[in-house]
C-alpha positions as CSV (number, residue, x, y, z in Angstrom):
1,M,147.2,51.5,68.3
2,K,144.8,50.7,65.9
3,T,143.2,47.9,68.2
4,L,143.2,50.9,71.0
5,L,141.3,53.2,68.8
6,I,138.9,50.2,68.2
7,T,138.3,49.6,71.4
8,A,137.8,53.1,72.6
9,G,135.3,53.7,69.7
10,L,133.4,50.4,70.8
11,I,133.2,51.7,74.3
12,S,131.8,55.2,73.2
13,A,129.4,53.4,70.9
14,L,128.0,51.4,73.7
15,A,127.9,54.4,76.4
16,L,125.8,56.2,73.9
17,S,123.4,53.7,73.2
18,S,122.6,53.1,76.8
19,P,119.0,53.6,77.6
20,T,119.9,55.8,80.5
21,V,121.5,58.3,78.1
22,F,118.4,58.9,76.0
23,A,116.0,58.6,78.9
24,G,116.5,62.3,80.0
25,N,115.5,63.3,83.6
26,K,113.1,60.2,84.0
27,H,116.3,58.3,85.7
28,N,118.0,59.7,88.3
29,K,121.4,58.2,88.3
30,H,122.0,59.2,92.3
31,N,118.9,57.3,93.3
32,R,117.7,54.3,91.3
33,Y,114.7,53.7,93.3
34,N,112.7,56.6,92.3
35,S,110.0,56.5,89.6
36,S,107.4,59.0,88.7
37,F,104.6,59.2,86.1
38,E,101.7,61.3,85.1
39,D,98.0,60.4,85.7
40,T,94.9,62.5,86.3
41,A,92.7,62.8,89.4
42,R,88.9,63.6,89.7
43,V,88.0,67.0,91.2
44,T,85.8,66.9,94.2
45,H,85.6,70.2,95.5
46,V,86.6,73.9,94.5
47,E,86.6,76.6,96.7
48,P,87.7,80.3,95.4
49,L,90.3,82.0,97.8
50,Y,89.6,85.8,97.8
51,R,91.9,88.9,99.0
52,T,90.5,92.5,99.6
53,V,91.9,94.8,97.3
54,R,91.8,98.9,97.1
55,V,90.4,100.1,94.2
56,A,90.7,104.2,93.2
57,T,87.9,105.4,90.8
58,P,88.3,108.8,89.2
59,Q,85.3,111.2,90.0
60,R,84.8,114.6,88.7
61,E,83.8,117.2,91.1
62,C,82.3,120.7,90.1
63,S,81.5,123.8,92.5
64,P,79.6,126.8,91.1
65,R,81.9,129.9,91.0
66,S,81.5,133.8,90.6
67,Y,84.5,135.7,88.7
68,R,84.9,138.7,87.5
69,Q,85.1,139.3,83.7
70,N,86.8,141.9,82.0
71,N,84.7,143.0,79.0
72,H,87.7,145.6,78.2
73,Q,87.9,146.5,74.6
74,K,91.5,147.4,73.7
75,S,91.2,151.1,73.0
76,Y,94.0,153.8,73.3
77,T,92.0,156.8,73.0
78,S,92.0,157.6,76.7
79,T,95.7,157.0,76.9
80,I,96.2,159.5,73.6
81,A,94.1,161.8,75.1
82,G,95.7,162.1,78.4
83,S,99.3,162.4,76.8
84,I,98.1,165.2,74.9
85,V,96.5,167.0,77.9
86,G,99.5,166.4,80.1
87,G,101.8,167.5,77.1
88,V,99.8,170.9,76.8
89,V,99.8,171.4,80.7
90,G,103.5,170.4,80.9
91,N,104.3,172.9,78.3
92,Q,102.7,175.8,80.3
93,F,105.6,175.7,82.9
94,G,109.1,176.1,83.0
95,G,111.4,177.8,80.5
96,G,114.3,176.7,78.0
97,S,115.1,172.9,78.6
98,G,113.0,172.5,81.5
99,K,110.1,173.3,79.3
100,K,111.0,170.5,77.2
101,I,111.2,168.0,80.1
102,L,108.0,169.1,81.8
103,T,106.1,168.8,78.6
104,V,107.4,165.0,78.0
105,A,106.7,164.5,81.6
106,G,103.3,165.8,81.3
107,A,102.7,163.9,78.2
108,L,104.1,160.4,80.2
109,L,102.0,161.2,83.2
110,G,98.9,162.2,81.4
111,G,98.8,158.9,79.3
112,S,99.4,156.6,82.4
113,M,96.4,158.3,84.0
114,G,94.3,157.9,81.0
115,N,95.3,154.4,80.6
116,D,94.6,153.8,84.4
117,L,90.9,155.5,83.9
118,N,90.2,153.3,80.9
119,Y,90.5,150.3,83.2
120,Q,88.9,151.4,86.0
121,S,85.6,152.2,84.2
122,P,82.9,150.3,85.8
123,S,81.1,149.4,82.3
124,S,84.4,147.5,81.4
125,S,83.8,144.5,83.9
126,S,81.0,142.2,84.8
127,Y,80.4,139.4,87.1
128,S,79.8,135.9,85.4
129,R,78.7,132.6,87.2
130,G,80.3,129.1,86.0
131,E,81.6,125.9,87.5
132,Q,85.2,124.9,88.8
133,C,85.8,121.2,88.3
134,H,88.6,119.0,89.1
135,V,89.0,115.0,89.3
136,T,89.5,113.4,92.6
137,E,90.1,109.7,93.5
138,R,87.3,107.7,95.4
139,Y,88.5,104.5,97.0
140,H,86.8,101.3,98.0
141,Q,87.3,97.9,99.1
142,E,86.6,95.0,96.8
143,E,87.0,91.2,97.0
144,R,88.9,89.6,94.0
145,I,89.3,85.8,93.4
146,D,93.3,85.3,94.1
147,G,93.2,81.5,93.4
148,Y,91.3,78.3,94.4
149,R,91.7,75.6,97.1
150,V,91.1,72.3,95.1
151,T,90.1,69.0,96.5
152,Y,90.7,65.9,94.4
153,R,90.8,61.9,94.8
154,Y,93.2,59.8,93.7
155,Q,93.3,56.1,94.5
156,G,90.9,56.5,97.3
157,Q,92.7,59.1,98.9
158,S,91.6,62.9,99.2
159,Y,94.2,65.5,98.5
160,T,94.1,69.3,98.6
161,A,96.3,72.0,96.9
162,E,95.9,75.8,96.1
163,M,95.7,76.7,92.3
164,D,95.8,79.7,90.2
165,R,92.8,79.1,88.1
166,H,89.8,76.9,88.2
167,P,90.9,73.3,87.4
168,G,87.8,71.8,85.7
169,N,86.4,68.3,86.6
170,R,90.2,66.4,86.4
171,I,93.4,67.6,86.9
172,P,96.9,66.2,85.8
173,I,98.8,64.6,88.7
174,E,102.5,63.6,89.0
175,V,102.7,60.4,90.9
176,S,105.9,59.2,92.3
177,V,106.6,55.8,93.7
178,R,109.7,54.6,95.2
179,P,110.4,52.1,98.3
180,S,109.7,52.7,102.1
181,K,112.4,54.2,104.0
182,H,112.5,50.8,105.9
183,Y,114.0,49.3,102.7
184,Y,117.1,51.4,102.4
């Protein structure tokens, strides 16, 4: 039993100390012929790629307007005077409880008429001029950079790729080396 534990421990230690355990993703267990590394390549040409976008710009628009402005002062004088006159007139008619009803009805009707006359008086309103404004959206087309078409050289060969940002003079590349398909 002791020999079995020692043997299992040695096998485990050898397996864990194997270089492929510590190599991470650089070595592919299924295809031992693939090898890749990083290098840099010289950029020879950069061409911006554009796309057309629709842009909205808020704009304030105003137009002249005339409107009626009530300069009405709150006064209850005409309403009170109308109620008094209506009550006096209503009191002149009828008899008994009908006299009371006509007095109240005359006061109410007189007050209402006095209130209406107060609001219809020509001195209580005027016309003013001003502006009415609102915000609208104005649309226009605009060209914006959407990326870059980059041409670069590596080992005497030219390659082209599209990138999100301007690469500068050199770009990092990943080089993958493997035997030709005729080898397999």
